[in-house]
C-alpha positions as a printed Julia matrix, in Angstrom:
373×3 Matrix{Float64}:
 115.85   82.8   122.37
 115.08   85.91  120.27
 117.28   88.88  120.99
 115.48   91.64  122.88
 115.35   95.23  121.77
 118.37   97.14  123.0
 118.58  100.91  122.67
 121.84  102.64  121.89
 121.56  105.61  124.27
 125.05  107.02  123.75
 126.43  107.27  120.25
 130.13  106.57  120.2
 132.43  109.59  119.87
 132.6   111.12  116.41
 136.36  111.37  116.8
 136.47  107.57  116.93
 134.18  107.17  113.92
 135.71  109.08  111.01
 133.25  107.3   108.7
 130.68  109.85  109.78
 132.56  112.6   108.01
 133.03  110.64  104.79
 130.73  110.13  101.81
 129.14  106.69  102.11
 130.77  105.64   98.85
 134.14  105.87  100.58
 133.5   103.48  103.45
 135.33  100.17  103.49
 133.3    96.97  103.82
 135.33   94.17  105.44
 135.05   90.86  103.61
 133.94   89.08  106.78
 130.81   91.26  106.89
 129.64   90.03  103.47
 127.04   87.33  104.08
 128.4    84.37  102.12
 125.5    81.96  102.72
 121.81   81.98  103.7
 120.94   82.37  107.39
 119.63   78.79  107.36
 123.18   77.58  106.67
 124.28   79.52  109.76
 121.71   77.74  111.94
 119.17   80.59  111.88
 115.57   80.8   110.76
 114.77   83.37  108.09
 113.36   85.8   110.63
 116.33   85.5   112.99
 118.6    87.79  110.97
 119.61   90.91  112.87
 117.63   94.12  112.53
 119.01   97.62  112.97
 116.2   100.09  113.68
 117.05  103.74  113.19
 114.82  106.69  114.05
 115.81  109.54  111.81
 114.11  112.24  113.88
 116.58  111.9   116.76
 119.31  109.54  115.43
 118.25  106.81  117.86
 119.24  103.19  117.17
 117.83   99.88  118.38
 119.44   96.47  117.87
 117.23   93.39  117.67
 116.32   90.48  115.41
 113.73   90.57  112.66
 111.41   88.23  114.56
 110.64   91.07  117.0
 109.14   93.25  114.24
 105.6    92.99  115.72
 106.97   94.71  118.84
 108.14   97.62  116.69
 105.3    98.17  114.22
 101.98   99.72  115.25
  98.33   99.05  114.41
  97.48  100.95  111.24
 100.99  100.79  109.79
 100.89   99.9   106.08
 103.68   97.58  104.91
 104.09   97.63  101.13
 105.64   94.46   99.7
 106.93   93.34   96.3
 105.45   90.0    95.25
 107.74   89.43   92.27
 109.06   85.88   92.09
 112.76   85.22   91.48
 113.63   83.15   88.42
 116.62   80.95   87.57
 118.06   83.82   85.55
 121.56   82.39   84.92
 122.18   79.89   82.1
 125.38   78.26   80.87
 126.14   79.07   77.22
 128.87   78.59   74.63
 130.19   81.01   72.03
 130.78   79.89   68.44
 134.51   79.44   69.16
 133.74   77.11   72.08
 134.32   79.67   74.86
 132.03   78.95   77.82
 130.09   81.94   79.12
 127.21   82.55   81.48
 124.09   84.4    80.33
 122.19   86.42   82.93
 118.64   87.2    81.88
 117.82   90.59   83.33
 114.59   92.0    81.96
 111.89   90.66   79.64
 111.2    93.48   77.17
 108.25   93.94   74.78
 108.32   92.29   71.33
 109.95   89.09   72.64
 113.2    90.9    73.43
 115.36   90.46   76.51
 117.9    92.59   78.29
 120.8    90.26   79.17
 124.34   90.29   80.54
 127.19   88.03   79.44
 129.48   86.82   82.24
 132.61   84.71   82.4
 132.15   81.71   84.72
 134.71   80.63   87.26
 134.79   78.39   90.33
 133.63   81.04   92.8
 131.23   83.15   90.75
 130.97   84.78   87.36
 132.86   87.9    86.28
 132.05   90.45   83.55
 132.75   89.23   79.99
 133.56   92.27   77.8
 134.26   90.49   74.47
 130.74   89.78   73.17
 129.87   91.32   69.8
 126.68   92.43   68.05
 125.07   89.73   65.93
 126.66   86.72   67.57
 124.59   83.74   68.65
 125.3    81.75   71.81
 124.34   78.1    72.21
 122.27   77.18   75.25
 121.37   73.73   76.66
 119.1    71.54   74.47
 119.99   73.62   71.39
 118.5    76.8    72.78
 119.91   79.99   71.28
 120.42   83.59   72.37
 121.25   86.21   69.74
 122.83   89.54   70.68
 121.41   92.46   68.71
 122.69   95.74   70.1
 124.32   97.08   73.24
 121.93   98.56   75.77
 123.03  102.05   76.7
 122.74  103.19   80.29
 123.6   106.58   81.68
 127.39  106.47   82.14
 128.1   110.19   82.1
 131.45  110.96   83.67
 132.85  107.45   83.14
 135.6   106.74   80.63
 136.3   103.6    78.6
 132.92  102.09   79.43
 132.6    98.5    78.23
 129.35   96.96   77.04
 127.69   95.07   79.89
 124.04   94.78   78.87
 122.67   93.6    75.52
 119.29   93.6    73.82
 118.81   90.0    72.68
 116.28   87.39   71.57
 115.88   83.86   72.88
 115.03   80.79   70.81
 114.15   78.05   73.28
 112.72   74.53   72.82
 110.0    75.14   75.44
 108.29   77.94   77.36
 110.8    80.28   78.97
 109.7    79.72   82.57
 109.79   75.93   82.16
 113.14   76.08   80.39
 114.7    78.17   83.17
 113.39   75.84   85.86
 115.06   72.94   84.09
 118.31   74.5    82.86
 118.83   77.78   84.72
 120.18   78.56   88.17
 120.11   81.61   90.48
 122.48   84.48   89.8
 125.36   84.41   92.28
 128.13   86.91   92.96
 131.6    86.4    94.36
 130.77   86.99   98.02
 128.42   83.94   98.03
 130.74   81.0    98.56
 128.72   78.25   96.86
 125.58   77.74   94.72
 122.22   77.56   96.48
 118.89   76.3    95.08
 116.26   78.78   93.93
 114.16   78.25   97.07
 116.79   80.17   99.06
 116.27   83.17   96.77
 112.47   83.14   97.05
 110.27   85.18   99.36
 107.35   83.47  101.06
 104.73   85.63   99.32
 106.23   85.62   95.81
 103.64   85.11   93.09
 104.44   86.24   89.54
 107.87   85.15   88.19
 110.09   87.81   86.67
 112.88   89.05   88.96
 116.44   88.26   87.92
 117.54   88.79   91.49
 115.62   88.4    94.73
 113.94   91.47   96.23
 116.11   90.68   99.22
 114.63   93.0   101.86
 111.54   90.75  101.75
 113.37   87.5   102.5
 113.11   87.51  106.3
 109.32   87.47  106.42
 107.77   84.13  107.38
 104.08   83.07  107.36
 104.09   83.01  111.16
 105.53   86.52  111.41
 103.06   87.89  108.86
 100.21   86.33  110.85
 101.42   88.04  114.04
 101.67   91.39  112.27
  98.18   91.14  110.77
  96.77   90.11  114.15
  98.27   93.29  115.59
  96.53   95.43  112.99
  99.38   95.97  110.54
  98.15   96.08  106.94
 100.0    94.55  103.98
  99.76   96.14  100.53
 101.25   94.23   97.56
 102.71   95.57   94.36
 104.99   94.14   91.69
 108.36   95.25   90.38
 110.57   92.8    88.49
 114.18   93.45   89.43
 116.95   93.25   86.84
 120.57   92.26   87.32
 122.73   94.28   89.66
 125.99   95.91   88.62
 128.33   95.27   91.5
 131.41   95.96   89.38
 130.3    99.14   87.58
 127.69  100.59   89.97
 125.5   101.75   87.11
 122.3   103.65   87.86
 119.1   101.59   87.79
 117.56  101.02   84.36
 114.0   100.36   83.21
 112.05   97.81   85.22
 108.45   96.62   84.89
 106.06   97.49   87.73
 102.39   97.14   88.64
 100.68   99.04   91.46
  97.11   97.74   92.09
  94.25  100.1    92.91
  93.82   98.52   96.37
  97.45   99.23   97.24
  97.22  102.84   96.06
  94.1   103.3    98.2
  95.77  101.85  101.32
  98.83  104.05  100.88
  96.76  107.2   100.35
  94.53  106.46  103.33
  97.49  105.83  105.63
  99.2   109.07  104.64
  95.97  111.03  105.04
  95.58  109.62  108.55
  99.19  110.39  109.48
 100.13  106.73  109.76
 103.38  105.13  108.66
 103.81  103.73  105.16
 106.72  101.28  105.26
 108.26  100.16  101.99
 109.9    96.75  102.06
 112.9    97.24   99.82
 114.1    99.86   97.39
 112.07   98.2    94.6
 108.86   99.14   96.39
 110.0   102.75   96.76
 110.84  102.96   93.06
 107.43  101.62   92.02
 105.45  103.82   94.41
 107.38  107.0    93.63
 106.78  106.37   89.93
 103.01  106.57   90.44
 102.86  109.26   93.16
 102.21  112.86   92.13
 104.05  115.93   93.39
 101.07  116.59   95.64
 101.44  113.16   97.28
  98.65  111.13   95.69
  99.47  107.56   94.68
  97.69  106.17   91.61
  97.29  102.6    90.35
  99.29  101.95   87.19
 101.59   99.54   85.43
 104.41  100.01   82.96
 108.14  100.61   82.85
 109.9   102.94   85.23
 113.15  104.78   84.6
 112.93  106.73   87.85
 116.23  107.16   89.71
 115.7   108.45   93.23
 118.36  110.74   94.71
 118.41  113.32   97.53
 117.16  115.82   94.93
 113.9   113.81   94.68
 111.86  114.21   97.9
 109.96  111.02   98.73
 106.2   111.53   98.64
 104.82  107.99   98.91
 106.52  106.46  101.98
 107.98  107.66  105.26
 109.73  104.46  106.35
 111.82  101.78  104.69
 112.98   98.24  105.45
 116.1    97.5   103.44
 119.31   95.55  103.39
 122.76   97.02  103.88
 124.25   98.28  100.64
 127.86   98.14   99.49
 129.96  101.29   98.93
 128.98  103.23   95.78
 125.7   101.32   95.38
 123.07  103.45   93.67
 120.56  102.42   96.37
 122.42  104.61   98.87
 121.2   107.7    97.01
 117.61  106.58   97.59
 118.28  105.97  101.28
 119.73  109.47  101.59
 116.56  110.86   99.99
 114.55  109.32  102.83
 116.86  109.52  105.82
 119.27  112.33  104.99
 123.02  112.05  104.69
 123.86  112.55  108.35
 121.45  109.93  109.65
 122.51  107.4   107.05
 126.18  107.94  107.86
 125.43  107.39  111.54
 123.4   104.24  110.8
 126.11  102.7   108.63
 128.77  103.5   111.2
 126.55  101.75  113.74
 126.09   98.71  111.47
 129.83   98.41  110.88
 130.6    98.87  114.57
 128.08   96.18  115.57
 129.25   93.79  112.82
 126.04   93.51  110.82
 126.13   91.39  107.66
 125.66   92.82  104.16
 123.97   91.66  100.92
 120.94   89.5   100.14
 121.61   86.87  102.82
 122.61   89.46  105.41
 120.91   91.58  108.06
 118.3    94.32  107.68
 117.87   98.01  108.42
 114.51   99.56  109.3
 114.46  103.35  108.88
 111.55  104.95  110.78
 110.49  108.6   111.16
């Protein structure tokens, strides 16, 4: 039976929740709250993950499951989704001295270049590999090659002894890249995921164009049946594309350039909803990044495609959306700055204290948080 909406009418005492006085980067995430496997492995359907709904206007919280979303959204709401398809972005490789490594393909750049990360494989999941050097060539399956050209510099101001994590590289493969990855690649997996899972578990139901190194995970809980119910209620869906690169769980780097495409029809839906005072709900931080890139300071969203370097912080007021469906983000994650830009520090602190108190699950296979006006 789906869980019913339950309203939290009395917030627990601030004196018993010191988290609310701390910066979000300082909260401690217990290991047991890191989702280590897909919901299906826990006996749940995709849309049976838990959903924390927070109303930022009055710090009200509701606890439900994602399947009840049609009871929460209203006719005329515009839900903006990212249709990027996840690829098998991890490939086993070998250095010239025989050392096994793992190559994570992050971003396909112009001129047949790639942005990649070199990792050190182990039984649980890969770890950063800091010993790669410019000019070296790694051997891939079926005599494929990847050549490292130059380190990719990200904004690391204030950090000391920064090691190279990302490289600009070229691939020399025996077949088309997408076909090669389907045959020889596998999904990127981090240490909190206890075992490998096939690519289908990292795919959203409306994914179209391949290109994301990691799943736009806020989208995962949607099912065809749930989308049908939402459309029947009068909720509108507006697609865009943003190909996500690799995360940096160890270094918490700011986001780097990612390719996006915002169609004219999506820009029109977003503008019309805002003009009518309706809610524009971004599904995931990738959607916010794409929309904010093409929205003017006066609040008009334009169709466009290209590469975005936009980093959204509380100093950047959001102009394109007024609601967000997102996962729960680990301490020091750069996504938290974006969430603060939408919800404000106080509301976000309260919401995360609520999620910890109610034992929500984190990461791509975890639970979800819907932030509403």
